[in-house]
C-alpha positions as CSV (number, residue, x, y, z in Angstrom):
1,M,72.8,27.4,2.5
2,T,71.7,31.1,2.7
3,E,68.3,32.2,3.8
4,P,65.9,33.5,1.1
5,A,65.7,37.3,0.7
6,I,62.0,37.4,1.1
7,H,60.2,35.9,4.2
8,H,56.5,35.2,4.2
9,D,54.5,34.9,7.4
10,R,52.4,31.8,6.5
11,S,50.4,32.2,9.7
12,R,48.6,35.1,8.0
13,R,46.3,34.7,5.0
14,Q,47.9,35.4,1.7
15,S,46.5,37.7,-0.8
16,V,46.4,37.8,-4.6
17,L,45.5,40.4,-7.2
18,V,44.0,38.8,-10.3
19,T,43.9,41.2,-13.2
20,G,41.0,40.4,-15.4
21,G,39.5,38.4,-12.6
22,A,35.9,39.0,-13.5
23,R,35.7,36.8,-16.6
24,R,37.1,33.8,-18.4
25,I,40.4,32.4,-17.1
26,G,40.8,35.2,-14.6
27,R,37.5,34.3,-13.0
28,A,38.6,30.6,-12.6
29,V,42.0,31.7,-11.2
30,A,40.3,34.0,-8.7
31,L,37.9,31.3,-7.5
32,G,40.8,28.8,-7.4
33,F,42.9,31.0,-5.1
34,A,39.9,31.7,-2.9
35,A,39.1,28.0,-2.6
36,R,42.7,27.6,-1.2
37,G,42.1,30.2,1.4
38,W,43.7,33.3,-0.2
39,D,42.2,36.7,0.0
40,V,41.4,37.8,-3.6
41,A,41.3,41.2,-5.3
42,V,39.3,40.8,-8.4
43,H,40.4,43.5,-10.9
44,H,38.2,44.6,-13.7
45,H,38.1,47.5,-16.1
46,E,34.7,47.3,-17.8
47,S,33.2,44.2,-16.2
48,K,32.0,45.6,-12.9
49,R,28.9,43.4,-12.6
50,E,30.9,40.2,-13.4
51,A,33.6,41.1,-10.9
52,Q,31.0,41.6,-8.1
53,E,29.5,38.2,-9.0
54,V,33.0,36.6,-8.4
55,V,33.4,38.5,-5.1
56,D,29.9,37.4,-4.0
57,Q,30.6,33.8,-4.9
58,I,33.8,33.9,-2.9
59,A,32.1,35.5,0.1
60,T,29.3,32.9,-0.1
61,R,31.9,30.2,0.3
62,G,33.4,32.0,3.3
63,G,36.3,33.7,1.6
64,R,37.4,37.3,1.5
65,A,37.4,39.2,-1.8
66,I,37.2,42.8,-3.1
67,S,36.4,44.1,-6.6
68,L,38.7,46.8,-7.9
69,C,38.4,48.8,-11.1
70,A,41.5,50.1,-13.0
71,D,42.7,50.9,-16.5
72,L,46.0,48.9,-16.7
73,S,47.3,51.2,-19.4
74,N,47.3,54.0,-16.9
75,E,50.4,53.8,-14.6
76,E,48.8,55.8,-11.8
77,Q,45.7,53.6,-11.8
78,V,47.9,50.6,-11.5
79,R,49.7,52.1,-8.6
80,Q,46.4,52.8,-6.9
81,L,45.2,49.3,-7.6
82,V,48.2,47.8,-5.8
83,L,47.8,50.2,-2.9
84,A,44.1,49.4,-2.6
85,C,45.0,45.7,-2.3
86,V,47.5,46.3,0.5
87,K,45.0,48.6,2.3
88,A,42.2,46.0,2.1
89,F,44.3,42.9,3.0
90,G,47.4,44.3,4.8
91,R,49.7,42.8,2.2
92,L,49.9,41.6,-1.4
93,D,51.7,38.3,-2.0
94,C,51.0,37.6,-5.6
95,V,49.8,39.3,-8.8
96,L,48.5,37.2,-11.6
97,N,47.8,38.9,-14.9
98,C,44.8,37.5,-16.7
99,A,43.6,40.7,-18.2
100,S,42.9,40.8,-21.9
101,R,41.3,42.9,-24.5
102,F,39.2,41.5,-27.3
103,E,38.1,43.5,-30.3
104,E,35.5,42.4,-32.7
105,D,36.7,41.7,-36.2
106,T,35.6,39.6,-39.2
107,A,37.6,37.6,-41.7
108,Q,37.0,40.3,-44.2
109,T,38.3,43.1,-42.0
110,F,41.0,41.3,-40.1
111,T,44.5,42.8,-40.2
112,Y,47.6,42.1,-38.2
113,N,48.4,45.2,-36.2
114,P,49.9,44.3,-32.9
115,R,49.7,46.9,-30.1
116,V,52.7,47.3,-27.9
């Protein structure tokens, strides 16, 4: 049997970047990883206060977390987001995408216009 191409040093804390980690499912995911001993980067775009609340909650429970702002539609901001995680934690083991965008609509004005 061959060795895996990627080796993880399990003696060090693992780190995760949770996009959209400030609210809804992303918040639950971020808190879940922290409860399991992971360092957590909580990404937000417009939810700065909520992201800081998640970071504070993780810190209160003895975990390590940071809040990072980025527009995920901007490639350079995404690059800087990843670099900020590595700088803060020394590594980045996992990226979990929970970011979403919701736009208000009504039954009268709803149209199907997917964005790619």
